[in-house]
TIKE-272401 format. One record per residue (C-alpha): residue number from 1; residue in three letters; x, z, y. Coordinates in steps of 0.1 Angstrom, whole numbers, m for minus. Layout:
TIKE-272401
<rec><nr>NUM</nr><rest>ala</rest><c1>X</c1><c3>Z</c3><c2>Y</c2></rec>
...
end
This chain:
TIKE-272401
<rec><nr>1</nr><rest>met</rest><c1>356</c1><c3>m222</c3><c2>260</c2></rec>
<rec><nr>2</nr><rest>tyr</rest><c1>365</c1><c3>m218</c3><c2>223</c2></rec>
<rec><nr>3</nr><rest>ser</rest><c1>348</c1><c3>m251</c3><c2>214</c2></rec>
<rec><nr>4</nr><rest>his</rest><c1>371</c1><c3>m271</c3><c2>237</c2></rec>
<rec><nr>5</nr><rest>cys</rest><c1>405</c1><c3>m253</c3><c2>232</c2></rec>
<rec><nr>6</nr><rest>glu</rest><c1>434</c1><c3>m278</c3><c2>236</c2></rec>
<rec><nr>7</nr><rest>asp</rest><c1>449</c1><c3>m263</c3><c2>205</c2></rec>
<rec><nr>8</nr><rest>gly</rest><c1>420</c1><c3>m255</c3><c2>182</c2></rec>
<rec><nr>9</nr><rest>gly</rest><c1>384</c1><c3>m260</c3><c2>192</c2></rec>
<rec><nr>10</nr><rest>trp</rest><c1>358</c1><c3>m275</c3><c2>169</c2></rec>
<rec><nr>11</nr><rest>ile</rest><c1>379</c1><c3>m286</c3><c2>140</c2></rec>
<rec><nr>12</nr><rest>leu</rest><c1>362</c1><c3>m276</c3><c2>107</c2></rec>
<rec><nr>13</nr><rest>gly</rest><c1>334</c1><c3>m300</c3><c2>99</c2></rec>
<rec><nr>14</nr><rest>his</rest><c1>344</c1><c3>m322</c3><c2>128</c2></rec>
<rec><nr>15</nr><rest>leu</rest><c1>381</c1><c3>m333</c3><c2>129</c2></rec>
<rec><nr>16</nr><rest>ile</rest><c1>386</c1><c3>m322</c3><c2>93</c2></rec>
<rec><nr>17</nr><rest>asp</rest><c1>360</c1><c3>m320</c3><c2>65</c2></rec>
<rec><nr>18</nr><rest>gly</rest><c1>340</c1><c3>m289</c3><c2>61</c2></rec>
<rec><nr>19</nr><rest>thr</rest><c1>338</c1><c3>m273</c3><c2>27</c2></rec>
<rec><nr>20</nr><rest>gln</rest><c1>317</c1><c3>m253</c3><c2>3</c2></rec>
<rec><nr>21</nr><rest>ala</rest><c1>339</c1><c3>m234</c3><c2>m21</c2></rec>
<rec><nr>22</nr><rest>glu</rest><c1>348</c1><c3>m200</c3><c2>m33</c2></rec>
<rec><nr>23</nr><rest>tyr</rest><c1>380</c1><c3>m199</c3><c2>m13</c2></rec>
<rec><nr>24</nr><rest>val</rest><c1>386</c1><c3>m217</c3><c2>20</c2></rec>
<rec><nr>25</nr><rest>arg</rest><c1>416</c1><c3>m221</c3><c2>43</c2></rec>
<rec><nr>26</nr><rest>ile</rest><c1>403</c1><c3>m217</c3><c2>78</c2></rec>
<rec><nr>27</nr><rest>pro</rest><c1>423</c1><c3>m231</c3><c2>108</c2></rec>
<rec><nr>28</nr><rest>tyr</rest><c1>430</c1><c3>m205</c3><c2>135</c2></rec>
<rec><nr>29</nr><rest>ala</rest><c1>412</c1><c3>m179</c3><c2>114</c2></rec>
<rec><nr>30</nr><rest>asp</rest><c1>426</c1><c3>m151</c3><c2>136</c2></rec>
<rec><nr>31</nr><rest>asn</rest><c1>404</c1><c3>m163</c3><c2>165</c2></rec>
<rec><nr>32</nr><rest>ser</rest><c1>373</c1><c3>m174</c3><c2>145</c2></rec>
<rec><nr>33</nr><rest>leu</rest><c1>367</c1><c3>m150</c3><c2>117</c2></rec>
<rec><nr>34</nr><rest>tyr</rest><c1>353</c1><c3>m115</c3><c2>118</c2></rec>
<rec><nr>35</nr><rest>pro</rest><c1>357</c1><c3>m87</c3><c2>92</c2></rec>
<rec><nr>36</nr><rest>ile</rest><c1>324</c1><c3>m78</c3><c2>75</c2></rec>
<rec><nr>37</nr><rest>pro</rest><c1>317</c1><c3>m41</c3><c2>79</c2></rec>
<rec><nr>38</nr><rest>ala</rest><c1>313</c1><c3>m21</c3><c2>47</c2></rec>
<rec><nr>39</nr><rest>gly</rest><c1>278</c1><c3>m20</c3><c2>34</c2></rec>
<rec><nr>40</nr><rest>ser</rest><c1>266</c1><c3>m50</c3><c2>54</c2></rec>
<rec><nr>41</nr><rest>asp</rest><c1>240</c1><c3>m75</c3><c2>42</c2></rec>
<rec><nr>42</nr><rest>glu</rest><c1>264</c1><c3>m104</c3><c2>36</c2></rec>
<rec><nr>43</nr><rest>glu</rest><c1>236</c1><c3>m129</c3><c2>32</c2></rec>
<rec><nr>44</nr><rest>ala</rest><c1>222</c1><c3>m120</c3><c2>66</c2></rec>
<rec><nr>45</nr><rest>leu</rest><c1>257</c1><c3>m124</c3><c2>82</c2></rec>
<rec><nr>46</nr><rest>val</rest><c1>259</c1><c3>m159</c3><c2>69</c2></rec>
<rec><nr>47</nr><rest>met</rest><c1>234</c1><c3>m168</c3><c2>96</c2></rec>
<rec><nr>48</nr><rest>leu</rest><c1>259</c1><c3>m156</c3><c2>122</c2></rec>
<rec><nr>49</nr><rest>ser</rest><c1>284</c1><c3>m183</c3><c2>111</c2></rec>
<rec><nr>50</nr><rest>asp</rest><c1>266</c1><c3>m210</c3><c2>132</c2></rec>
<rec><nr>51</nr><rest>ile</rest><c1>229</c1><c3>m210</c3><c2>137</c2></rec>
<rec><nr>52</nr><rest>leu</rest><c1>223</c1><c3>m177</c3><c2>154</c2></rec>
<rec><nr>53</nr><rest>pro</rest><c1>251</c1><c3>m180</c3><c2>180</c2></rec>
<rec><nr>54</nr><rest>thr</rest><c1>241</c1><c3>m216</c3><c2>186</c2></rec>
<rec><nr>55</nr><rest>gly</rest><c1>205</c1><c3>m208</c3><c2>193</c2></rec>
<rec><nr>56</nr><rest>his</rest><c1>214</c1><c3>m177</c3><c2>214</c2></rec>
<rec><nr>57</nr><rest>glu</rest><c1>243</c1><c3>m192</c3><c2>235</c2></rec>
<rec><nr>58</nr><rest>ile</rest><c1>232</c1><c3>m228</c3><c2>240</c2></rec>
<rec><nr>59</nr><rest>gly</rest><c1>195</c1><c3>m222</c3><c2>240</c2></rec>
<rec><nr>60</nr><rest>val</rest><c1>187</c1><c3>m187</c3><c2>252</c2></rec>
<rec><nr>61</nr><rest>gln</rest><c1>218</c1><c3>m179</c3><c2>274</c2></rec>
<rec><nr>62</nr><rest>tyr</rest><c1>222</c1><c3>m214</c3><c2>289</c2></rec>
<rec><nr>63</nr><rest>gly</rest><c1>184</c1><c3>m215</c3><c2>294</c2></rec>
<rec><nr>64</nr><rest>ala</rest><c1>188</c1><c3>m182</c3><c2>314</c2></rec>
<rec><nr>65</nr><rest>val</rest><c1>158</c1><c3>m166</c3><c2>296</c2></rec>
<rec><nr>66</nr><rest>lys</rest><c1>147</c1><c3>m135</c3><c2>315</c2></rec>
<rec><nr>67</nr><rest>pro</rest><c1>119</c1><c3>m109</c3><c2>314</c2></rec>
<rec><nr>68</nr><rest>gly</rest><c1>84</c1><c3>m124</c3><c2>318</c2></rec>
<rec><nr>69</nr><rest>asp</rest><c1>95</c1><c3>m160</c3><c2>313</c2></rec>
<rec><nr>70</nr><rest>val</rest><c1>73</c1><c3>m186</c3><c2>295</c2></rec>
<rec><nr>71</nr><rest>val</rest><c1>97</c1><c3>m201</c3><c2>270</c2></rec>
<rec><nr>72</nr><rest>ala</rest><c1>89</c1><c3>m232</c3><c2>249</c2></rec>
<rec><nr>73</nr><rest>ile</rest><c1>111</c1><c3>m241</c3><c2>219</c2></rec>
<rec><nr>74</nr><rest>val</rest><c1>108</c1><c3>m276</c3><c2>206</c2></rec>
<rec><nr>75</nr><rest>gly</rest><c1>118</c1><c3>m276</c3><c2>169</c2></rec>
<rec><nr>76</nr><rest>ala</rest><c1>112</c1><c3>m249</c3><c2>144</c2></rec>
<rec><nr>77</nr><rest>gly</rest><c1>143</c1><c3>m255</c3><c2>123</c2></rec>
<rec><nr>78</nr><rest>pro</rest><c1>170</c1><c3>m229</c3><c2>117</c2></rec>
<rec><nr>79</nr><rest>val</rest><c1>185</c1><c3>m232</c3><c2>152</c2></rec>
<rec><nr>80</nr><rest>gly</rest><c1>151</c1><c3>m232</c3><c2>169</c2></rec>
<rec><nr>81</nr><rest>met</rest><c1>141</c1><c3>m201</c3><c2>149</c2></rec>
<rec><nr>82</nr><rest>ser</rest><c1>174</c1><c3>m185</c3><c2>159</c2></rec>
<rec><nr>83</nr><rest>ala</rest><c1>166</c1><c3>m192</c3><c2>196</c2></rec>
<rec><nr>84</nr><rest>leu</rest><c1>132</c1><c3>m177</c3><c2>189</c2></rec>
<rec><nr>85</nr><rest>leu</rest><c1>147</c1><c3>m145</c3><c2>175</c2></rec>
<rec><nr>86</nr><rest>thr</rest><c1>174</c1><c3>m140</c3><c2>201</c2></rec>
<rec><nr>87</nr><rest>ala</rest><c1>152</c1><c3>m149</c3><c2>231</c2></rec>
<rec><nr>88</nr><rest>gln</rest><c1>133</c1><c3>m116</c3><c2>224</c2></rec>
<rec><nr>89</nr><rest>phe</rest><c1>164</c1><c3>m97</c3><c2>236</c2></rec>
<rec><nr>90</nr><rest>tyr</rest><c1>153</c1><c3>m107</c3><c2>271</c2></rec>
<rec><nr>91</nr><rest>ser</rest><c1>116</c1><c3>m98</c3><c2>269</c2></rec>
<rec><nr>92</nr><rest>pro</rest><c1>100</c1><c3>m132</c3><c2>278</c2></rec>
<rec><nr>93</nr><rest>gly</rest><c1>63</c1><c3>m131</c3><c2>285</c2></rec>
<rec><nr>94</nr><rest>glu</rest><c1>54</c1><c3>m160</c3><c2>262</c2></rec>
<rec><nr>95</nr><rest>leu</rest><c1>73</c1><c3>m177</c3><c2>234</c2></rec>
<rec><nr>96</nr><rest>val</rest><c1>58</c1><c3>m210</c3><c2>224</c2></rec>
<rec><nr>97</nr><rest>met</rest><c1>71</c1><c3>m228</c3><c2>193</c2></rec>
<rec><nr>98</nr><rest>ile</rest><c1>64</c1><c3>m266</c3><c2>189</c2></rec>
<rec><nr>99</nr><rest>asp</rest><c1>69</c1><c3>m285</c3><c2>156</c2></rec>
<rec><nr>100</nr><rest>val</rest><c1>52</c1><c3>m309</c3><c2>133</c2></rec>
<rec><nr>101</nr><rest>asp</rest><c1>53</c1><c3>m286</c3><c2>102</c2></rec>
<rec><nr>102</nr><rest>asp</rest><c1>25</c1><c3>m261</c3><c2>99</c2></rec>
<rec><nr>103</nr><rest>ser</rest><c1>44</c1><c3>m239</c3><c2>74</c2></rec>
<rec><nr>104</nr><rest>arg</rest><c1>73</c1><c3>m235</c3><c2>99</c2></rec>
<rec><nr>105</nr><rest>leu</rest><c1>49</c1><c3>m228</c3><c2>127</c2></rec>
<rec><nr>106</nr><rest>glu</rest><c1>33</c1><c3>m200</c3><c2>106</c2></rec>
<rec><nr>107</nr><rest>met</rest><c1>68</c1><c3>m186</c3><c2>100</c2></rec>
<rec><nr>108</nr><rest>ala</rest><c1>75</c1><c3>m188</c3><c2>137</c2></rec>
<rec><nr>109</nr><rest>lys</rest><c1>45</c1><c3>m166</c3><c2>143</c2></rec>
<rec><nr>110</nr><rest>lys</rest><c1>59</c1><c3>m140</c3><c2>120</c2></rec>
<rec><nr>111</nr><rest>phe</rest><c1>92</c1><c3>m142</c3><c2>138</c2></rec>
<rec><nr>112</nr><rest>gly</rest><c1>77</c1><c3>m135</c3><c2>172</c2></rec>
<rec><nr>113</nr><rest>ala</rest><c1>62</c1><c3>m167</c3><c2>186</c2></rec>
<rec><nr>114</nr><rest>thr</rest><c1>31</c1><c3>m158</c3><c2>207</c2></rec>
<rec><nr>115</nr><rest>lys</rest><c1>17</c1><c3>m194</c3><c2>205</c2></rec>
<rec><nr>116</nr><rest>val</rest><c1>24</c1><c3>m224</c3><c2>183</c2></rec>
<rec><nr>117</nr><rest>ile</rest><c1>17</c1><c3>m261</c3><c2>188</c2></rec>
<rec><nr>118</nr><rest>asn</rest><c1>17</c1><c3>m288</c3><c2>161</c2></rec>
<rec><nr>119</nr><rest>ser</rest><c1>29</c1><c3>m318</c3><c2>180</c2></rec>
<rec><nr>120</nr><rest>ser</rest><c1>17</c1><c3>m342</c3><c2>152</c2></rec>
<rec><nr>121</nr><rest>lys</rest><c1>m19</c1><c3>m331</c3><c2>159</c2></rec>
<rec><nr>122</nr><rest>val</rest><c1>m21</c1><c3>m326</c3><c2>197</c2></rec>
<rec><nr>123</nr><rest>asp</rest><c1>m1</c1><c3>m337</c3><c2>227</c2></rec>
<rec><nr>124</nr><rest>pro</rest><c1>23</c1><c3>m307</c3><c2>234</c2></rec>
<rec><nr>125</nr><rest>val</rest><c1>27</c1><c3>m316</c3><c2>270</c2></rec>
<rec><nr>126</nr><rest>glu</rest><c1>m11</c1><c3>m315</c3><c2>276</c2></rec>
<rec><nr>127</nr><rest>glu</rest><c1>m14</c1><c3>m283</c3><c2>256</c2></rec>
<rec><nr>128</nr><rest>leu</rest><c1>13</c1><c3>m265</c3><c2>276</c2></rec>
<rec><nr>129</nr><rest>met</rest><c1>0</c1><c3>m277</c3><c2>309</c2></rec>
<rec><nr>130</nr><rest>lys</rest><c1>m34</c1><c3>m262</c3><c2>300</c2></rec>
<rec><nr>131</nr><rest>met</rest><c1>m17</c1><c3>m229</c3><c2>291</c2></rec>
<rec><nr>132</nr><rest>thr</rest><c1>4</c1><c3>m227</c3><c2>322</c2></rec>
<rec><nr>133</nr><rest>lys</rest><c1>0</c1><c3>m233</c3><c2>359</c2></rec>
<rec><nr>134</nr><rest>asp</rest><c1>28</c1><c3>m258</c3><c2>363</c2></rec>
<rec><nr>135</nr><rest>gly</rest><c1>49</c1><c3>m257</c3><c2>331</c2></rec>
<rec><nr>136</nr><rest>val</rest><c1>73</c1><c3>m234</c3><c2>313</c2></rec>
<rec><nr>137</nr><rest>asp</rest><c1>102</c1><c3>m215</c3><c2>328</c2></rec>
<rec><nr>138</nr><rest>val</rest><c1>126</c1><c3>m225</c3><c2>300</c2></rec>
<rec><nr>139</nr><rest>ala</rest><c1>123</c1><c3>m255</c3><c2>276</c2></rec>
<rec><nr>140</nr><rest>ile</rest><c1>147</c1><c3>m253</c3><c2>246</c2></rec>
<rec><nr>141</nr><rest>glu</rest><c1>153</c1><c3>m286</c3><c2>228</c2></rec>
<rec><nr>142</nr><rest>ala</rest><c1>163</c1><c3>m279</c3><c2>192</c2></rec>
<rec><nr>143</nr><rest>val</rest><c1>159</c1><c3>m312</c3><c2>174</c2></rec>
<rec><nr>144</nr><rest>gly</rest><c1>181</c1><c3>m338</c3><c2>189</c2></rec>
<rec><nr>145</nr><rest>ile</rest><c1>159</c1><c3>m369</c3><c2>192</c2></rec>
<rec><nr>146</nr><rest>pro</rest><c1>146</c1><c3>m387</c3><c2>224</c2></rec>
<rec><nr>147</nr><rest>gln</rest><c1>110</c1><c3>m377</c3><c2>218</c2></rec>
<rec><nr>148</nr><rest>thr</rest><c1>116</c1><c3>m340</c3><c2>218</c2></rec>
<rec><nr>149</nr><rest>phe</rest><c1>140</c1><c3>m342</c3><c2>248</c2></rec>
<rec><nr>150</nr><rest>asp</rest><c1>112</c1><c3>m360</c3><c2>266</c2></rec>
<rec><nr>151</nr><rest>val</rest><c1>88</c1><c3>m333</c3><c2>258</c2></rec>
<rec><nr>152</nr><rest>cys</rest><c1>112</c1><c3>m307</c3><c2>273</c2></rec>
<rec><nr>153</nr><rest>gln</rest><c1>117</c1><c3>m326</c3><c2>306</c2></rec>
<rec><nr>154</nr><rest>ser</rest><c1>79</c1><c3>m331</c3><c2>309</c2></rec>
<rec><nr>155</nr><rest>ile</rest><c1>69</c1><c3>m294</c3><c2>304</c2></rec>
<rec><nr>156</nr><rest>val</rest><c1>95</c1><c3>m276</c3><c2>326</c2></rec>
<rec><nr>157</nr><rest>arg</rest><c1>82</c1><c3>m261</c3><c2>358</c2></rec>
<rec><nr>158</nr><rest>pro</rest><c1>99</c1><c3>m265</c3><c2>392</c2></rec>
<rec><nr>159</nr><rest>gly</rest><c1>130</c1><c3>m243</c3><c2>393</c2></rec>
<rec><nr>160</nr><rest>gly</rest><c1>130</c1><c3>m241</c3><c2>355</c2></rec>
<rec><nr>161</nr><rest>his</rest><c1>157</c1><c3>m247</c3><c2>329</c2></rec>
<rec><nr>162</nr><rest>val</rest><c1>160</c1><c3>m273</c3><c2>301</c2></rec>
<rec><nr>163</nr><rest>ala</rest><c1>185</c1><c3>m261</c3><c2>275</c2></rec>
<rec><nr>164</nr><rest>asn</rest><c1>195</c1><c3>m289</c3><c2>251</c2></rec>
<rec><nr>165</nr><rest>val</rest><c1>207</c1><c3>m275</c3><c2>218</c2></rec>
<rec><nr>166</nr><rest>gly</rest><c1>199</c1><c3>m304</c3><c2>195</c2></rec>
<rec><nr>167</nr><rest>val</rest><c1>226</c1><c3>m329</c3><c2>185</c2></rec>
<rec><nr>168</nr><rest>his</rest><c1>217</c1><c3>m363</c3><c2>198</c2></rec>
<rec><nr>169</nr><rest>gly</rest><c1>228</c1><c3>m394</c3><c2>180</c2></rec>
<rec><nr>170</nr><rest>lys</rest><c1>216</c1><c3>m418</c3><c2>207</c2></rec>
<rec><nr>171</nr><rest>ser</rest><c1>208</c1><c3>m418</c3><c2>244</c2></rec>
<rec><nr>172</nr><rest>val</rest><c1>176</c1><c3>m404</c3><c2>259</c2></rec>
<rec><nr>173</nr><rest>asp</rest><c1>156</c1><c3>m415</c3><c2>289</c2></rec>
<rec><nr>174</nr><rest>leu</rest><c1>166</c1><c3>m390</c3><c2>316</c2></rec>
<rec><nr>175</nr><rest>gln</rest><c1>139</c1><c3>m387</c3><c2>342</c2></rec>
<rec><nr>176</nr><rest>leu</rest><c1>164</c1><c3>m376</c3><c2>368</c2></rec>
<rec><nr>177</nr><rest>gln</rest><c1>142</c1><c3>m386</c3><c2>398</c2></rec>
<rec><nr>178</nr><rest>thr</rest><c1>117</c1><c3>m360</c3><c2>387</c2></rec>
<rec><nr>179</nr><rest>leu</rest><c1>142</c1><c3>m333</c3><c2>375</c2></rec>
<rec><nr>180</nr><rest>trp</rest><c1>161</c1><c3>m336</c3><c2>408</c2></rec>
<rec><nr>181</nr><rest>ile</rest><c1>132</c1><c3>m331</c3><c2>431</c2></rec>
<rec><nr>182</nr><rest>gln</rest><c1>119</c1><c3>m302</c3><c2>410</c2></rec>
<rec><nr>183</nr><rest>asn</rest><c1>153</c1><c3>m283</c3><c2>411</c2></rec>
<rec><nr>184</nr><rest>ile</rest><c1>156</c1><c3>m283</c3><c2>373</c2></rec>
<rec><nr>185</nr><rest>thr</rest><c1>187</c1><c3>m270</c3><c2>357</c2></rec>
<rec><nr>186</nr><rest>leu</rest><c1>197</c1><c3>m290</c3><c2>326</c2></rec>
<rec><nr>187</nr><rest>thr</rest><c1>224</c1><c3>m276</c3><c2>302</c2></rec>
<rec><nr>188</nr><rest>thr</rest><c1>240</c1><c3>m289</c3><c2>270</c2></rec>
<rec><nr>189</nr><rest>gly</rest><c1>269</c1><c3>m277</c3><c2>250</c2></rec>
<rec><nr>190</nr><rest>leu</rest><c1>288</c1><c3>m268</c3><c2>218</c2></rec>
<rec><nr>191</nr><rest>val</rest><c1>285</c1><c3>m233</c3><c2>206</c2></rec>
<rec><nr>192</nr><rest>asn</rest><c1>316</c1><c3>m211</c3><c2>214</c2></rec>
<rec><nr>193</nr><rest>thr</rest><c1>306</c1><c3>m181</c3><c2>192</c2></rec>
<rec><nr>194</nr><rest>asn</rest><c1>317</c1><c3>m157</c3><c2>219</c2></rec>
<rec><nr>195</nr><rest>thr</rest><c1>285</c1><c3>m137</c3><c2>213</c2></rec>
<rec><nr>196</nr><rest>thr</rest><c1>292</c1><c3>m132</c3><c2>176</c2></rec>
<rec><nr>197</nr><rest>pro</rest><c1>305</c1><c3>m97</c3><c2>180</c2></rec>
<rec><nr>198</nr><rest>met</rest><c1>274</c1><c3>m87</c3><c2>199</c2></rec>
<rec><nr>199</nr><rest>leu</rest><c1>251</c1><c3>m104</c3><c2>174</c2></rec>
<rec><nr>200</nr><rest>leu</rest><c1>269</c1><c3>m86</c3><c2>146</c2></rec>
<rec><nr>201</nr><rest>lys</rest><c1>262</c1><c3>m52</c3><c2>162</c2></rec>
<rec><nr>202</nr><rest>thr</rest><c1>225</c1><c3>m61</c3><c2>166</c2></rec>
<rec><nr>203</nr><rest>val</rest><c1>224</c1><c3>m70</c3><c2>129</c2></rec>
<rec><nr>204</nr><rest>gln</rest><c1>241</c1><c3>m37</c3><c2>120</c2></rec>
<rec><nr>205</nr><rest>ala</rest><c1>216</c1><c3>m18</c3><c2>141</c2></rec>
<rec><nr>206</nr><rest>glu</rest><c1>188</c1><c3>m37</c3><c2>125</c2></rec>
<rec><nr>207</nr><rest>lys</rest><c1>175</c1><c3>m50</c3><c2>158</c2></rec>
<rec><nr>208</nr><rest>leu</rest><c1>180</c1><c3>m85</c3><c2>146</c2></rec>
<rec><nr>209</nr><rest>leu</rest><c1>170</c1><c3>m95</c3><c2>111</c2></rec>
<rec><nr>210</nr><rest>pro</rest><c1>185</c1><c3>m129</c3><c2>103</c2></rec>
<rec><nr>211</nr><rest>ala</rest><c1>179</c1><c3>m125</c3><c2>65</c2></rec>
<rec><nr>212</nr><rest>gln</rest><c1>143</c1><c3>m135</c3><c2>72</c2></rec>
<rec><nr>213</nr><rest>leu</rest><c1>156</c1><c3>m170</c3><c2>78</c2></rec>
<rec><nr>214</nr><rest>ile</rest><c1>166</c1><c3>m173</c3><c2>42</c2></rec>
<rec><nr>215</nr><rest>thr</rest><c1>140</c1><c3>m190</c3><c2>20</c2></rec>
<rec><nr>216</nr><rest>his</rest><c1>158</c1><c3>m201</c3><c2>m11</c2></rec>
<rec><nr>217</nr><rest>his</rest><c1>186</c1><c3>m188</c3><c2>m34</c2></rec>
<rec><nr>218</nr><rest>phe</rest><c1>207</c1><c3>m208</c3><c2>m59</c2></rec>
<rec><nr>219</nr><rest>asp</rest><c1>236</c1><c3>m200</c3><c2>m82</c2></rec>
<rec><nr>220</nr><rest>tyr</rest><c1>270</c1><c3>m217</c3><c2>m76</c2></rec>
<rec><nr>221</nr><rest>asp</rest><c1>264</c1><c3>m242</c3><c2>m104</c2></rec>
<rec><nr>222</nr><rest>gln</rest><c1>231</c1><c3>m253</c3><c2>m88</c2></rec>
<rec><nr>223</nr><rest>phe</rest><c1>246</c1><c3>m270</c3><c2>m58</c2></rec>
<rec><nr>224</nr><rest>met</rest><c1>228</c1><c3>m303</c3><c2>m64</c2></rec>
<rec><nr>225</nr><rest>glu</rest><c1>194</c1><c3>m287</c3><c2>m68</c2></rec>
<rec><nr>226</nr><rest>ala</rest><c1>200</c1><c3>m268</c3><c2>m36</c2></rec>
<rec><nr>227</nr><rest>tyr</rest><c1>208</c1><c3>m301</c3><c2>m18</c2></rec>
<rec><nr>228</nr><rest>asp</rest><c1>176</c1><c3>m316</c3><c2>m32</c2></rec>
<rec><nr>229</nr><rest>val</rest><c1>155</c1><c3>m287</c3><c2>m19</c2></rec>
<rec><nr>230</nr><rest>phe</rest><c1>171</c1><c3>m288</c3><c2>15</c2></rec>
<rec><nr>231</nr><rest>ala</rest><c1>167</c1><c3>m326</c3><c2>17</c2></rec>
<rec><nr>232</nr><rest>asn</rest><c1>129</c1><c3>m321</c3><c2>12</c2></rec>
<rec><nr>233</nr><rest>ala</rest><c1>127</c1><c3>m290</c3><c2>34</c2></rec>
<rec><nr>234</nr><rest>ala</rest><c1>91</c1><c3>m296</c3><c2>45</c2></rec>
<rec><nr>235</nr><rest>lys</rest><c1>78</c1><c3>m301</c3><c2>10</c2></rec>
<rec><nr>236</nr><rest>glu</rest><c1>98</c1><c3>m272</c3><c2>m4</c2></rec>
<rec><nr>237</nr><rest>lys</rest><c1>92</c1><c3>m250</c3><c2>27</c2></rec>
<rec><nr>238</nr><rest>ala</rest><c1>129</c1><c3>m244</c3><c2>30</c2></rec>
<rec><nr>239</nr><rest>leu</rest><c1>146</c1><c3>m230</c3><c2>61</c2></rec>
<rec><nr>240</nr><rest>lys</rest><c1>180</c1><c3>m217</c3><c2>50</c2></rec>
<rec><nr>241</nr><rest>val</rest><c1>195</c1><c3>m218</c3><c2>15</c2></rec>
<rec><nr>242</nr><rest>ile</rest><c1>220</c1><c3>m193</c3><c2>1</c2></rec>
<rec><nr>243</nr><rest>ile</rest><c1>244</c1><c3>m202</c3><c2>m27</c2></rec>
<rec><nr>244</nr><rest>thr</rest><c1>257</c1><c3>m172</c3><c2>m47</c2></rec>
<rec><nr>245</nr><rest>asn</rest><c1>287</c1><c3>m172</c3><c2>m70</c2></rec>
<rec><nr>246</nr><rest>lys</rest><c1>277</c1><c3>m148</c3><c2>m97</c2></rec>
<rec><nr>247</nr><rest>gly</rest><c1>307</c1><c3>m156</c3><c2>m118</c2></rec>
end
């Protein structure tokens, strides 16, 4: 696991500060950086630096999404949207996106969600149980708060998977007595980015279009404005922000 190497692992942005600059010194760059093919859409490839491999590896792969599955993704942020995009590699039968933001849910429809649920207006557990016989095959948690984790463990069918992608800052109420008797598989993890080469090929082949995740552009001297927009993502309808150095 790249994320847990004894000499390396998750360093940048964790053990040492991350950075936003024109030039950056990257620890262990020979194992973590990839050359950009000539003619590539560099903005699209920015999405491969973190969110796409996270949604794909920790959400879709760990969730064992397979053809015909009913998949529910709780959280329509960038990582949840990445799980939505990459889950389609495996031809699930239904892709349900759950969030509290109508604009993001509308975006999810454009990205391939077959159904959307606004959990601020209806009970998502009740809605999913109406839609399915006994719950979903895969529940992907992409927020990182106890309430969304609880939704996931409440909607998964017997024999299903709960893939926790969200970063939790405090403990959750694990209903182990129910998950155990239903043969539920629960996974968590840090992204390893081992699928980055494959994702890069799919972007090059235009089978995956991550540029659609970008909602705002700013120049290099507009950093603070960009932060303000991202801090008010719901109001600004922001998903991912690109900073361009035109100097």
